[in-house]
N, C-alpha and C positions, 0 to 999 in steps of 0.2 A: 560329512556327506557337509557342503556348503552352507554359509542363508546368505541371503545379496542385503535380508533386513532383519529386524526382527521379532515381523511379523510370521517372515517364513522360518524363526527358528519359533516361536507363538505354535506354527500351524502345524509342526514337526511333519511336513509330507503330509495333513491328513488324516495325518494320525496323535493330533497334540491333544484331543478333547479324550481319548483313550491315555496318550503318559500326565499328561498334565492330572486330572479324577486320580490319576494311581496318584502318583504321587499327593493328593489331596486327601484322599485317604489311607494311604497312611500316616502321614500328618498328623491324619482326627486319631487314630487310632493310635497312636505314639503319645500322646499328647494323652489320650482318656488314660491312657494306664500310667503312667504319672501320676493325676490328677488322682488312681483309686487308688495307687501304692501308699500316698503321699496320708490321704483320708483314711484309708485301717490302716498305716502307722499312728494319725493322732490316738483312734484311737483306743488299739490296745493303747499305745503309751499314758491314755487317763484313766484304763482299765489295770493296767497294773500299780497303779500311783493307788487308785483305792485297795487291793489287793496285798499292796506295803501298808502303806496306814493304815492299817483295818488288822493284821498282824502286828503291824507293833508298841497299837494297842494293847493289845492281847497281851505284848510278852513282858511291858510292862504292870497290869494290872497281876504277872501273874509272878514277876517277882517286888511285887508290894507285899501280894498276902502275905 
């Protein structure tokens, strides 16, 4: 397709709303996935550090007893 102006490019021959809406929904979904994965990663790091911290204290107590 040949576009003579930017407005024609964004209109996409009458399908601009569908095309750009699809890009927007895809971007929102990908950004949401990245955010949720990052949040879950931080949560798991906190949980593992708490678990490992408890085990280190238990091991110290066992060896000193």
